Every structure is written in structure tokens, then in C-alpha cells.
VOKE-925832 format. One line per 4 residues: their letters; for each residue x, y, z of N, C-alpha, C. Coordinates in nm, 2 decimals, decimal comma, padded with zeros to 4 digits. Atoms other than C-alpha are relative to their C-alpha. Example, Ala and Ser with C-alpha at 12.3 -4.5 7.8 and 13.67 -1.06 7.14 Angstrom:
BEGIN
as = 00,09:-00,12:00,00:01,23:-00,45:00,78:00,09:00,12:00,00; -00,09:-00,11:00,00:01,37:-00,11:00,71:-00,08:00,11:00,08
This chain:
BEGIN
mcts = 00,09:-00,10:-00,01:00,02:-00,01:-00,01:00,07:00,14:00,01; -00,05:-00,15:-00,01:00,10:00,36:-00,07:-00,09:00,09:00,02; 00,07:-00,13:-00,04:-00,04:00,66:00,07:00,05:00,13:-00,02; -00,08:-00,13:00,01:00,20:00,91:-00,04:-00,02:00,06:-00,15
fpga = 00,01:-00,05:00,12:00,08:00,96:-00,39:-00,12:00,13:00,01; 00,08:-00,13:00,00:-00,10:01,31:-00,46:-00,16:-00,02:00,03; 00,14:00,03:-00,04:-00,46:01,33:-00,29:-00,06:-00,11:00,06; 00,01:00,13:-00,07:-00,40:01,02:-00,09:-00,06:-00,10:-00,08
tavs = 00,03:00,12:00,08:-00,45:00,79:-00,38:00,08:-00,11:-00,02; -00,10:00,09:00,03:-00,30:00,48:-00,44:00,00:-00,05:-00,14; -00,03:00,03:00,14:-00,16:00,35:-00,78:00,09:-00,13:00,01; -00,07:00,14:00,01:-00,08:-00,01:-00,89:00,00:-00,02:-00,15
evsi = -00,02:00,03:00,15:00,00:-00,17:-01,22:-00,06:-00,15:00,02; 00,07:00,16:00,00:-00,23:-00,50:-01,29:00,01:-00,06:-00,14; 00,01:00,10:00,13:-00,19:-00,75:-01,57:-00,11:-00,08:00,02; 00,12:00,06:00,01:-00,52:-00,88:-01,61:00,00:-00,14:-00,03
ynwp = 00,02:00,14:00,04:-00,59:-01,25:-01,59:-00,01:-00,05:-00,13; 00,04:00,07:00,12:-00,56:-01,44:-01,90:-00,05:-00,13:00,00; 00,07:00,13:-00,03:-00,72:-01,75:-01,76:-00,13:00,01:-00,11; 00,15:00,02:00,07:-01,03:-01,87:-01,98:-00,07:-00,03:00,11
sqdg = 00,11:00,04:-00,08:-01,34:-01,90:-01,81:-00,13:-00,06:-00,04; 00,11:00,07:00,03:-01,70:-02,07:-01,82:-00,06:00,07:-00,13; 00,07:-00,06:00,11:-01,82:-01,83:-02,06:00,10:00,03:-00,15; -00,08:00,01:00,10:-01,52:-01,83:-02,29:00,11:00,13:-00,01
magg = -00,07:-00,12:-00,01:-01,37:-01,49:-02,21:00,08:-00,01:00,14; -00,09:-00,02:-00,15:-01,04:-01,45:-01,98:-00,01:00,12:00,05; -00,01:-00,12:-00,09:-01,02:-01,19:-01,72:00,00:-00,03:00,16; -00,03:00,00:-00,13:-01,05:-01,12:-01,36:-00,13:-00,04:00,09
sphv = 00,10:00,00:-00,05:-01,28:-01,16:-01,08:-00,10:00,12:00,01; 00,11:-00,10:-00,02:-01,62:-00,94:-01,08:00,02:00,03:00,13; 00,01:-00,05:-00,13:-01,62:-00,72:-00,77:-00,08:00,13:-00,01; 00,04:-00,14:-00,03:-01,76:-00,38:-00,63:00,06:00,05:00,11
htas = -00,03:-00,06:-00,15:-01,62:-00,14:-00,39:-00,11:00,09:00,03; 00,10:-00,06:-00,09:-01,83:00,04:-00,13:00,00:00,14:00,01; -00,02:-00,15:-00,06:-01,67:00,36:-00,06:00,11:00,07:-00,10; -00,11:-00,05:00,06:-01,39:00,43:-00,32:-00,04:-00,01:-00,15
teay = 00,01:00,00:00,17:-01,39:00,53:-00,70:00,13:-00,05:-00,05; -00,12:00,07:00,09:-01,15:00,32:-00,94:00,01:00,06:-00,14; -00,04:-00,05:00,13:-00,97:00,44:-01,24:00,11:-00,09:-00,06; -00,09:00,10:00,11:-00,80:00,22:-01,53:00,05:00,09:-00,09
vvve = -00,04:-00,07:00,13:-00,55:00,38:-01,74:00,07:-00,14:-00,07; -00,03:00,08:00,08:-00,48:00,15:-02,03:00,14:-00,01:-00,04; -00,14:-00,02:00,03:-00,12:00,09:-02,09:00,05:-00,08:-00,10; -00,06:00,11:00,11:-00,08:-00,24:-02,31:-00,12:-00,10:-00,01
gtgr = 00,08:00,09:00,04:-00,31:-00,49:-02,48:-00,16:00,06:-00,02; 00,15:-00,04:-00,01:-00,68:-00,48:-02,54:-00,10:-00,10:00,08; 00,11:00,10:-00,09:-00,99:-00,61:-02,36:-00,14:00,09:00,00; 00,10:-00,03:-00,02:-01,31:-00,49:-02,23:-00,04:00,03:00,15
letl = 00,02:00,00:-00,12:-01,46:-00,35:-01,92:-00,15:-00,01:-00,01; 00,14:00,01:-00,03:-01,80:-00,48:-01,83:-00,04:00,05:00,14; 00,06:-00,08:-00,12:-02,01:-00,28:-01,59:-00,15:-00,03:00,02; 00,14:00,01:-00,04:-02,34:-00,31:-01,39:00,01:00,11:00,09
dsrg = 00,02:-00,11:-00,09:-02,44:00,01:-01,25:-00,14:00,07:-00,02; 00,15:-00,07:00,01:-02,74:00,29:-01,25:-00,05:00,00:-00,14; 00,05:-00,04:00,15:-02,74:00,29:-01,63:-00,04:-00,16:-00,03; 00,01:00,13:00,03:-02,76:-00,11:-01,63:00,12:-00,06:-00,06
ftvt = -00,11:00,05:00,03:-02,53:-00,32:-01,82:00,07:00,07:-00,11; -00,04:-00,07:00,12:-02,27:-00,16:-02,05:00,16:-00,07:00,00; -00,12:00,07:00,03:-01,94:-00,26:-02,20:00,09:00,12:-00,06; -00,10:-00,08:00,05:-01,63:-00,03:-02,24:00,11:-00,05:-00,07
pltp = -00,11:00,02:00,04:-01,37:-00,08:-02,47:00,13:00,02:00,05; -00,11:-00,05:-00,06:-01,01:-00,09:-02,33:00,12:-00,02:-00,10; -00,11:-00,01:00,07:-00,73:-00,01:-02,56:00,11:00,12:00,07; -00,11:-00,09:-00,08:-00,38:00,18:-02,47:-00,05:00,13:-00,01
gvvv = 00,06:-00,13:-00,01:-00,47:00,54:-02,37:-00,11:00,03:00,05; 00,14:-00,03:-00,06:-00,82:00,49:-02,27:00,00:00,01:00,17; 00,02:00,00:-00,17:-00,90:00,60:-01,88:-00,13:00,01:00,01; 00,13:00,00:-00,03:-01,22:00,51:-01,76:00,00:-00,03:00,17
wftp = 00,01:00,02:-00,15:-01,34:00,53:-01,38:-00,15:-00,02:00,02; 00,13:00,03:-00,01:-01,64:00,41:-01,21:-00,01:00,02:00,16; 00,03:-00,05:-00,14:-01,79:00,51:-00,87:-00,06:-00,12:00,08; 00,04:00,13:-00,10:-01,87:00,28:-00,55:-00,14:-00,04:-00,05
gtvh = 00,13:00,09:00,01:-02,15:00,03:-00,62:-00,01:-00,05:-00,15; 00,00:00,07:00,12:-02,05:-00,03:-00,96:00,06:-00,14:-00,03; -00,06:00,14:00,02:-02,00:-00,42:-01,05:00,08:00,03:-00,13; -00,08:00,01:00,12:-01,72:-00,44:-01,30:00,11:-00,14:00,00
rain = -00,08:00,12:00,04:-01,53:-00,73:-01,46:00,08:00,04:-00,11; -00,11:-00,02:00,11:-01,22:-00,70:-01,67:00,03:-00,11:-00,10; -00,01:00,14:00,07:-01,21:-00,91:-01,97:00,14:00,04:-00,08; -00,13:-00,01:00,07:-00,86:-00,98:-02,14:00,00:-00,04:-00,12
dsgn = 00,02:00,05:00,13:-00,90:-01,02:-02,51:00,13:-00,03:-00,08; -00,15:00,00:00,08:-00,52:-00,97:-02,65:00,08:-00,10:00,07; -00,10:00,08:-00,07:-00,38:-01,18:-02,36:00,11:00,08:00,07; -00,11:-00,09:-00,04:-00,16:-00,90:-02,25:-00,06:00,13:00,05
lrvl = 00,06:-00,11:-00,07:-00,40:-00,66:-02,10:00,07:00,06:00,14; -00,06:-00,05:-00,10:-00,22:-00,42:-01,86:-00,04:00,12:00,05; 00,05:-00,12:-00,04:-00,35:-00,13:-01,68:00,07:00,05:00,12; -00,08:-00,07:-00,13:-00,22:00,13:-01,41:-00,18:00,03:00,07
ivmq = 00,15:-00,01:-00,08:-00,52:00,16:-01,14:00,04:00,08:00,11; -00,01:-00,12:-00,11:-00,57:00,47:-00,94:-00,12:-00,01:00,08; 00,08:00,02:-00,09:-00,77:00,41:-00,63:-00,02:00,12:00,09; 00,03:-00,10:-00,10:-00,93:00,68:-00,44:00,00:-00,07:00,15
nagl = 00,00:00,05:-00,14:-00,90:00,66:-00,06:00,11:-00,12:00,06; -00,06:00,10:-00,03:-00,57:00,49:-00,02:-00,01:-00,04:00,15; 00,04:00,08:-00,14:-00,60:00,25:00,26:-00,15:-00,09:00,01; 00,14:00,07:-00,01:-00,97:00,15:00,21:00,00:-00,12:-00,10
peng = 00,00:00,10:00,09:-00,93:-00,08:-00,10:00,09:-00,11:00,06; -00,12:00,11:-00,06:-00,60:-00,26:00,08:-00,06:-00,04:00,14; 00,02:00,07:-00,11:-00,80:-00,33:00,38:-00,18:-00,03:-00,02; 00,13:00,05:00,04:-01,15:-00,44:00,24:-00,11:00,04:-00,08
davm = 00,10:-00,09:00,05:-01,32:-00,19:00,03:-00,01:-00,09:-00,13; 00,04:00,09:00,14:-01,41:-00,49:-00,24:-00,07:-00,11:00,04; 00,07:00,13:-00,01:-01,67:-00,75:-00,25:-00,02:-00,06:-00,11; 00,03:00,06:00,15:-01,67:-01,01:-00,50:-00,12:-00,06:-00,03
tfpp = 00,12:00,06:00,02:-01,97:-01,14:-00,67:-00,05:-00,14:00,01; 00,03:00,13:-00,05:-02,00:-01,46:-00,51:-00,16:-00,04:00,00; 00,13:00,03:00,01:-02,33:-01,65:-00,54:-00,06:00,03:00,14; 00,05:-00,04:-00,14:-02,57:-01,56:-00,25:00,07:-00,06:00,13
ehlg = -00,01:00,08:-00,11:-02,49:-01,86:-00,02:00,13:00,06:00,07; -00,13:-00,02:-00,06:-02,14:-01,71:00,01:00,01:00,14:00,05; -00,01:-00,12:-00,04:-02,24:-01,37:00,11:-00,10:00,04:00,13; 00,06:-00,01:-00,10:-02,45:-01,41:00,40:00,07:00,05:00,15
dvda = -00,08:-00,05:-00,14:-02,19:-01,35:00,67:00,16:00,00:-00,02; -00,14:-00,02:00,04:-01,83:-01,24:00,71:00,08:-00,14:-00,01; -00,04:00,13:-00,01:-01,70:-01,60:00,80:-00,02:-00,08:-00,16; 00,04:00,05:00,14:-01,87:-01,75:00,46:00,08:00,09:-00,11
ysra = -00,07:-00,08:00,07:-01,74:-01,47:00,27:00,15:-00,01:00,00; -00,13:00,03:00,00:-01,39:-01,49:00,39:00,07:-00,14:-00,06; -00,03:00,14:00,04:-01,37:-01,88:00,33:00,00:-00,01:-00,16; -00,02:00,00:00,13:-01,45:-01,81:-00,03:00,11:00,10:-00,08
aslp = -00,09:-00,10:00,08:-01,23:-01,51:-00,09:00,16:-00,03:00,04; -00,15:00,02:-00,03:-00,90:-01,62:00,09:00,07:-00,06:-00,10; -00,11:00,07:00,09:-00,58:-01,73:-00,09:00,07:-00,05:00,13; -00,10:00,06:-00,08:-00,34:-01,95:00,07:00,16:00,08:00,00
srda = -00,14:-00,07:00,00:-00,05:-01,71:-00,02:-00,01:00,13:-00,09; 00,04:-00,09:00,08:-00,14:-01,37:-00,15:00,14:00,08:-00,05; -00,13:-00,05:00,03:00,22:-01,25:-00,16:00,10:-00,10:-00,10; -00,09:00,09:00,06:00,35:-01,53:-00,38:00,04:00,07:-00,13
dggd = -00,03:-00,05:00,10:00,57:-01,41:-00,67:00,01:-00,09:-00,14; 00,00:00,08:00,16:00,46:-01,64:-00,97:00,03:-00,17:00,02; -00,06:00,15:00,00:00,59:-02,00:-00,83:-00,09:-00,08:00,08; 00,07:00,06:-00,11:00,31:-02,07:-00,60:-00,13:-00,06:-00,07
aaae = 00,13:00,05:00,07:00,08:-02,31:-00,78:-00,13:-00,02:00,06; 00,13:00,05:-00,09:-00,17:-02,38:-00,48:-00,06:00,16:-00,01; 00,05:-00,14:-00,02:-00,20:-01,98:-00,48:-00,08:00,02:-00,12; 00,08:-00,03:00,14:-00,29:-01,97:-00,86:-00,11:-00,09:00,00
aaar = 00,12:00,07:-00,01:-00,53:-02,23:-00,83:-00,12:00,04:00,07; 00,13:-00,07:-00,10:-00,72:-02,08:-00,54:-00,03:00,11:-00,06; 00,05:-00,12:00,07:-00,72:-01,74:-00,73:-00,09:-00,04:-00,14; 00,09:00,02:00,14:-00,87:-01,91:-01,04:-00,12:-00,07:00,05
rrrd = 00,13:00,02:-00,06:-01,13:-02,08:-00,82:-00,08:00,09:00,06; 00,07:-00,12:-00,04:-01,21:-01,76:-00,64:-00,05:00,08:-00,14; 00,04:-00,09:00,10:-01,24:-01,60:-00,99:-00,11:-00,07:-00,04; 00,12:00,10:00,07:-01,47:-01,90:-01,13:-00,13:00,04:00,08
lale = 00,12:-00,04:-00,10:-01,69:-01,83:-00,82:-00,06:00,12:-00,02; 00,06:-00,14:00,03:-01,72:-01,45:-00,86:-00,10:00,00:-00,13; 00,08:00,00:00,12:-01,82:-01,50:-01,21:-00,13:-00,07:-00,01; 00,12:00,08:00,00:-02,07:-01,76:-01,14:-00,11:00,10:00,06
gyle = 00,10:-00,10:-00,03:-02,25:-01,50:-00,94:-00,03:00,14:-00,07; 00,00:-00,12:00,09:-02,18:-01,21:-01,17:-00,08:-00,04:-00,09; 00,08:00,04:00,10:-02,34:-01,40:-01,45:-00,16:00,02:00,03; 00,14:00,00:-00,05:-02,67:-01,43:-01,26:-00,03:00,16:00,03
lkhg = 00,03:-00,16:-00,01:-02,65:-01,05:-01,17:-00,02:00,07:-00,13; 00,03:-00,03:00,11:-02,59:-00,99:-01,50:-00,12:00,00:-00,09; 00,15:00,05:00,07:-02,87:-01,18:-01,66:-00,11:00,10:00,06; 00,10:-00,06:-00,06:-03,08:-01,02:-01,37:-00,05:00,14:-00,05
vits = 00,01:-00,13:00,09:-03,01:-00,66:-01,50:-00,05:00,01:-00,12; 00,04:-00,01:00,14:-03,05:-00,71:-01,86:-00,14:-00,05:00,00; 00,12:00,03:00,01:-03,38:-00,88:-01,79:-00,10:00,07:00,07; 00,09:-00,06:-00,10:-03,53:-00,71:-01,50:00,06:00,15:00,04
gvsa = -00,04:-00,15:-00,01:-03,33:-00,36:-01,49:00,09:-00,02:00,15; -00,11:-00,03:-00,11:-03,08:-00,22:-01,21:-00,04:-00,04:00,11; 00,03:00,03:-00,13:-03,32:-00,32:-00,94:00,07:-00,15:00,04; -00,06:00,13:-00,02:-03,17:-00,67:-00,97:00,15:00,01:00,08
lagf = -00,12:-00,01:-00,07:-02,84:-00,51:-00,81:-00,01:00,02:00,15; 00,02:-00,04:-00,14:-03,03:-00,43:-00,48:00,05:-00,10:00,10; -00,03:00,10:-00,12:-02,99:-00,75:-00,30:00,15:-00,03:00,02; -00,16:00,05:-00,03:-02,59:-00,80:-00,38:00,04:00,12:00,06
haaa = -00,06:-00,13:-00,08:-02,55:-00,41:-00,26:-00,02:-00,01:00,13; 00,03:00,01:-00,13:-02,70:-00,49:00,04:00,07:-00,09:00,07; -00,12:00,12:-00,04:-02,50:-00,80:00,09:00,15:00,05:00,05; -00,11:-00,05:-00,01:-02,18:-00,61:00,03:00,03:00,10:00,14
vrlv = -00,03:-00,09:-00,10:-02,24:-00,33:00,26:-00,02:-00,08:00,14; 00,00:00,09:-00,11:-02,33:-00,59:00,54:00,13:-00,04:00,03; -00,09:00,06:00,00:-02,02:-00,76:00,48:00,11:00,09:00,08; -00,11:-00,08:-00,04:-01,79:-00,46:00,52:-00,03:00,11:00,10
sgra = 00,04:-00,09:-00,10:-01,99:-00,27:00,77:00,08:00,01:00,13; -00,06:00,03:-00,15:-01,76:-00,39:01,07:00,13:00,10:-00,03; -00,15:-00,06:00,00:-01,45:-00,20:00,90:-00,02:00,13:-00,04; 00,02:-00,16:00,01:-01,62:00,16:00,88:00,10:00,08:00,10
gtwr = -00,07:-00,09:-00,11:-01,44:00,26:01,21:00,15:00,02:-00,05; -00,15:-00,03:00,03:-01,10:00,17:01,07:00,01:00,08:-00,13; -00,02:-00,08:00,12:-01,16:00,32:00,73:00,00:00,14:00,02; 00,02:-00,14:-00,05:-01,27:00,65:00,91:00,15:00,05:00,04
gyld = -00,15:-00,07:-00,01:-00,89:00,66:01,02:00,09:00,01:-00,10; -00,09:-00,02:00,13:-00,75:00,60:00,69:-00,03:00,13:-00,09; 00,04:-00,12:00,07:-00,98:00,88:00,56:00,08:00,12:00,07; -00,06:-00,12:-00,10:-00,87:01,12:00,85:00,14:00,02:-00,02
dgaa = -00,13:00,01:00,04:-00,51:01,02:00,79:00,03:00,05:-00,16; -00,03:-00,02:00,15:-00,53:01,06:00,41:-00,04:00,09:-00,07; 00,08:-00,06:00,08:-00,79:01,19:00,19:-00,05:00,15:00,08; 00,02:-00,11:-00,08:-00,94:01,43:00,48:00,13:00,09:00,02
rqag = -00,10:-00,10:-00,04:-00,60:01,56:00,58:00,04:00,06:-00,11; -00,04:-00,05:00,13:-00,49:01,62:00,22:-00,09:00,13:-00,03; 00,09:-00,13:00,03:-00,80:01,86:00,17:00,03:00,11:00,12; 00,00:-00,09:-00,10:-00,74:02,02:00,50:00,13:00,08:-00,02
ltkd = -00,13:-00,07:00,02:-00,38:02,09:00,40:-00,01:00,09:-00,13; 00,04:-00,09:00,09:-00,51:02,24:00,07:-00,08:00,12:00,05; 00,10:-00,07:-00,05:-00,76:02,42:00,24:00,11:00,13:00,05; -00,10:-00,07:-00,08:-00,45:02,58:00,47:00,06:00,06:-00,12
nlds = -00,09:-00,04:00,13:-00,25:02,65:00,14:-00,08:00,12:-00,06; 00,07:-00,12:00,05:-00,53:02,86:00,00:-00,03:00,10:00,07; 00,01:-00,14:-00,10:-00,58:03,06:00,31:00,13:00,06:00,01; -00,11:-00,11:00,00:-00,21:03,14:00,31:00,00:00,08:-00,14
iesm = -00,02:-00,05:00,11:-00,22:03,21:-00,09:-00,08:00,14:00,01; 00,07:-00,11:-00,01:-00,50:03,46:-00,01:00,04:00,10:00,11; -00,09:-00,12:-00,07:-00,30:03,64:00,26:00,13:00,03:-00,03; -00,12:-00,03:00,06:-00,01:03,64:00,04:00,12:-00,04:00,08
esfy = -00,11:00,08:-00,08:00,19:03,42:00,29:00,07:-00,12:-00,08; -00,05:00,09:00,07:00,44:03,20:00,13:00,09:-00,08:00,09; -00,09:00,09:-00,09:00,61:03,02:00,44:-00,01:-00,15:-00,04; 00,05:00,15:-00,02:00,43:02,70:00,38:00,09:-00,06:-00,11
lqds = -00,08:00,05:00,14:00,62:02,66:00,03:00,15:-00,05:00,04; -00,12:00,06:-00,04:00,95:02,61:00,22:00,01:-00,15:00,04; 00,00:00,14:-00,07:00,85:02,27:00,32:-00,01:-00,08:-00,13; 00,01:00,04:00,12:00,84:02,18:-00,05:00,11:-00,15:00,01
rtti = -00,10:00,12:00,01:01,00:01,81:-00,11:-00,05:-00,06:-00,13; 00,01:00,08:00,09:01,04:01,55:-00,37:00,02:-00,15:00,05; 00,01:00,12:-00,06:00,97:01,17:-00,31:00,01:-00,10:-00,10; -00,01:00,11:00,11:01,06:00,86:-00,51:-00,09:-00,12:00,06
gerk = 00,08:00,11:-00,05:00,82:00,58:-00,53:00,06:-00,11:-00,07; -00,09:00,14:00,08:01,00:00,23:-00,59:-00,10:-00,10:-00,02; 00,06:00,13:00,03:00,82:-00,04:-00,77:00,08:-00,15:00,03; -00,02:00,12:-00,04:00,85:-00,37:-00,60:-00,02:-00,11:-00,09
trri = 00,03:00,10:00,11:00,91:-00,69:-00,80:-00,09:-00,10:00,05; 00,11:00,09:-00,06:00,66:-00,88:-00,56:-00,13:00,03:-00,10; 00,12:00,00:00,07:00,34:-00,96:-00,79:-00,11:-00,08:00,07; 00,06:00,06:-00,08:00,07:-01,07:-00,56:-00,13:-00,01:-00,11
ygmc = 00,14:00,04:00,05:-00,27:-01,24:-00,68:-00,13:00,08:00,04; 00,10:-00,09:-00,05:-00,54:-00,96:-00,69:-00,13:-00,08:-00,05; 00,14:00,05:00,04:-00,88:-00,98:-00,79:-00,03:00,01:-00,16; -00,01:-00,04:00,15:-00,83:-00,84:-01,16:00,12:-00,08:-00,06
griq = -00,15:00,05:00,09:-00,48:-00,98:-01,22:00,10:00,01:00,11; -00,11:00,00:-00,08:-00,15:-00,99:-01,08:00,05:00,15:00,03; -00,03:-00,15:-00,01:-00,05:-00,67:-00,91:00,13:00,05:00,03; -00,12:-00,06:-00,04:00,26:-00,48:-00,90:-00,04:00,16:00,07
awel = 00,03:-00,12:-00,08:00,26:-00,20:-00,64:00,13:00,10:00,02; -00,10:-00,10:-00,05:00,46:00,14:-00,58:00,00:00,02:00,15; -00,01:00,00:-00,14:00,61:00,17:-00,24:00,10:00,12:00,04; -00,10:-00,11:-00,02:00,77:00,48:-00,07:00,14:-00,05:00,02
seti = -00,13:00,07:-00,01:01,12:00,44:-00,11:00,08:00,13:00,07; -00,08:-00,11:-00,08:01,29:00,80:-00,01:-00,04:00,14:-00,05; 00,02:-00,10:00,06:01,24:01,13:-00,01:00,16:00,06:-00,04; -00,15:-00,01:00,05:01,56:01,30:-00,23:00,03:00,12:00,09
aagr = -00,10:-00,11:-00,09:01,80:01,50:-00,02:00,04:00,10:-00,08; -00,05:-00,10:00,06:01,92:01,82:-00,12:00,16:-00,03:-00,05; -00,13:00,01:00,06:02,23:01,81:-00,37:00,02:-00,14:-00,07; 00,00:00,13:00,06:02,14:01,46:-00,52:-00,05:00,03:-00,15
């Protein structure tokens, strides 16, 4: 997790899974975020983003240079058509997604309580760097289970309208409700703090006081070689490396 990006966002690079699925399309585990907006910046390959939201079912082509973002409540599924689809992901509210602000679209029997969901969602080794066959197999099973529930949701939205999402949305909020207190702490230390600092800076500018500019600094973010199994694909993250010292 990195909380040092501007505006308390988090940035990661994701290689979308190229594993084929039951409907013949390769891709990740469909899921939803309950409190954070997510953005894709496509850097390589081609694919599609399927979404279920207030507009119903939509498909957005993913090609290099495309930027697409979606707000909380949007069920989304990344599809890897070219086999090498890679995106930069910019997440609002750094700290929340890394601490549970994501619920996969498992069938209802896995969404009834936190323990049932955790059993379906957990992986044996989340920080495996590519050689862990058990972790990959578990990630595939988890993707397939999320896709099973997603295809039911998708059919419901197409045939009955967006009201078909209400049950899943309610289950997702129930599952994460116990995390809200912890998330408030990340919000206070991250996005809310950043907004407060910007307000202070504007007050200083309005008063023509420039002292705050003397605290300026430059920071390096280092990309770690660790590639964990995420929901959409294999994740590379940037972590705080160091603040550049004077004279370097």
C-alpha cells in the first residue's frame, strides 16, 4: 500500500488474468467497491470492461490510452481479449481498498456472513511471486466463483433492470460494515488530511503568505518486484522509497 501519492490515492499496475472462464472470455474476478472510486489507465493490450451500475449493463472497450473510472456500487469485470492487457489502477482513498473495500460477486450463499465470504475469498499465499501453484489455483477458483454470481447478476440486470443489483449491494454493505471505523481512520489520515492541507494553502495564498512553500520536497516511489494475486490480475505496487535529499 502506498499513501503518498497526490490526493491520498493509491496507484498499482495490474496484468489482467488471461485465464479462460466458463463463458469463453479471459479476465478477472468481478467485484464492487463500497466507498472508493477506481480508475483504469490502459497501457498495453486490448480488452473490455463490463459494468453493472445505475445505467444497467454496459461494455467499455479497453485500448492503450483509454482512461475509465467508476464510482462505488459499480460491479465491474475486466476482460483480457489480447492476452496481455495491462492497466494502471488509480484508487481513491488509499488504505480503504487495501483493507477490504471490495466485495466479489459470489453467489448469495457465500455472502450471508463475514466468515462464509472470507472462506470463499481467502488465498493461501497472497504475496506469492509467481511460483506458487496452490495460490494460482485458489485465485482461479475464486475468480470462477465470482464469475458464477456475476453472470446471474448480469442476467438479472439485462432482463429486469438495475433493481436486480439491490440484493447484492445490501449484502456487500453488510459484509464490510464492521470495517467502517477503521476506514474512518484512513480517511482522516489520508484524503481528509490532504483536503485540509489544501484549504490551509489556499488561506495562505489569499493572505499572500508563502512560508508553507519552504516545506516543499520530492519523493521517489519504488516499484517492488513482488506481484501478488489480486482480484483482476497480478498486481505490482509502488511503495515509498525515500525523499530526495538536497544536492542529489
